[in-house]
C-alpha positions in Angstrom: 272.7 84.6 -60.4 275.5 87.0 -61.6 275.4 90.4 -59.9 273.3 89.2 -56.9 274.6 89.9 -53.5 274.9 87.0 -51.0 273.0 87.6 -47.7 274.6 86.8 -44.4 273.3 86.4 -40.9 275.8 87.5 -38.2 275.8 87.0 -34.4 278.3 87.1 -31.6 280.4 84.0 -31.4 278.6 81.3 -29.3 275.4 83.4 -28.7 272.0 83.6 -30.4 270.8 87.1 -29.4 272.2 90.4 -30.6 272.1 93.5 -28.4 272.7 96.6 -30.5 273.9 100.0 -29.1 271.7 102.8 -30.2 270.4 106.2 -29.1 266.8 107.6 -29.2 265.1 110.9 -28.6 261.5 111.8 -28.0 260.2 115.0 -29.5 257.2 116.7 -27.8 254.1 116.3 -29.9 255.6 113.6 -32.1 253.9 110.2 -31.9 257.1 108.1 -32.4 260.6 108.3 -31.1 263.6 108.8 -33.4 266.4 106.3 -33.1 269.7 105.4 -34.6 271.9 102.2 -34.3 275.5 103.1 -33.7 278.3 101.6 -35.9 282.0 101.0 -35.5 284.8 99.7 -37.7 284.2 96.1 -38.7 285.8 93.4 -36.6 288.3 91.2 -38.5 285.8 88.3 -38.6 283.3 90.2 -40.7 285.4 92.9 -42.5 285.2 91.0 -45.7 281.5 91.8 -45.7 281.7 95.5 -45.0 284.0 98.1 -43.4 281.4 99.0 -40.7 279.3 97.0 -38.3 276.7 97.8 -35.6 277.9 98.4 -32.0 277.0 95.0 -30.5 276.9 94.9 -26.7 277.8 91.9 -24.6 274.7 90.7 -22.7 276.3 91.4 -19.4 276.8 95.0 -20.3 273.2 95.9 -21.6 272.2 97.4 -18.2 275.4 99.5 -18.3 274.4 100.9 -21.6 271.4 102.5 -19.9 273.4 104.1 -17.1 274.2 107.7 -17.9 277.0 107.8 -15.2 279.2 105.4 -17.3 281.4 106.9 -20.0 280.4 105.9 -23.5 284.1 105.2 -24.3 284.2 102.4 -21.7 281.1 100.8 -23.2 282.3 101.0 -26.7 285.6 99.2 -25.9 283.6 96.3 -24.4 281.6 95.6 -27.6 281.5 92.2 -29.1 284.3 91.7 -31.6 284.2 88.0 -32.6 281.4 87.3 -34.9 280.1 84.2 -36.5 278.3 84.3 -39.9 276.4 82.1 -42.2 274.7 82.6 -45.5 271.1 83.5 -45.1 
């Protein structure tokens, strides 16, 4: 129908699971954690959808994401860039 947006499903090229980079914090006395999903400029493969996309971690780097000794900049440069998409 005119004016309706098309929905897309995206995932890393050749993979079925998506690991998103995010941050969380626990507040004393609060029952739930607060969290955010980090974003980055869109990769060329999905830029036609939006100018931003989530930080998507390669499966082999998910344990590194939890290591506070590693610089965040190293992890962000290792994010998945090639995306596949399909209409949902």
